[in-house]
N, C-alpha and C positions, 0 to 999 in steps of 0.2 A: 504493500499499499504507499500511496504517497505520503512523503514528510510534510503535513499540512499545520504544524504547530504556529508558522509565522504569516500563514495565509489569514486575509479579511475575511470575515464574515459577510456576507451578503443579505440582501433584504428579500422579501417575497417576490416585489417587481424585478429586482434584479435576476432572480432566480427563473422567474418566467421568461424574462427576455433571452437569459443564456440558453432555455431549453426551447424557446419558440413556442409557447403556449401562453395560456391566459393566466392572470393570478387565480380566476376561480378555478381553474384548473389544475394549480399547484395546490389550492386549498381541498379539492377533492382528493388528490393524491395523498396527502397529508392523512386524510380520513381513512381511506380505503386501501392505501399501497404500504410498502416498506420504504418509501422515499426518505432519504437522511435528512431530516427536519430537526432541528434543535428549539426548543421554545426558551427563549430568555427574556423573563419577564412576561409581558403580553406579546410580545412579538416572536414570530417565527424566521430563523437564521438560518443560512447554507453554506457550504462551503464548496466551492466550483469543483474542486477535486473530488468531493464525496458525490456530487451529481454526476461526474463524468463516470466515476466507478460503478454507480447504480446503473446508468444507461448499459456502460459495456459489459457489464456482467450478466444483462440478461434479465434481469430482475423486472426493469421496466417494459411495460408493453404501453408505449405512448398513445395509443389509442383507449387504452383502458380508463372508463370514468370521465371521458370527454366528449364533447359535442364538436372539438376541433377537426378540421378537415385537411387531411394530409394529402398532399400532391407530390 
């Protein structure tokens, strides 16, 4: 796994942009999948490296729980 101790946390908005989905999709994934999300106070935070690993691992099916259209 990547050493991400010095990596900055990103917001739900930045995570959505990074993955090319909406904030609502990220919120649905938090509820219904094992997306690597960390609740810090009232905010959800993410590490880009963890999101990359999650997608690459095949644990994510980016069409699950979304209304997003993939082209």
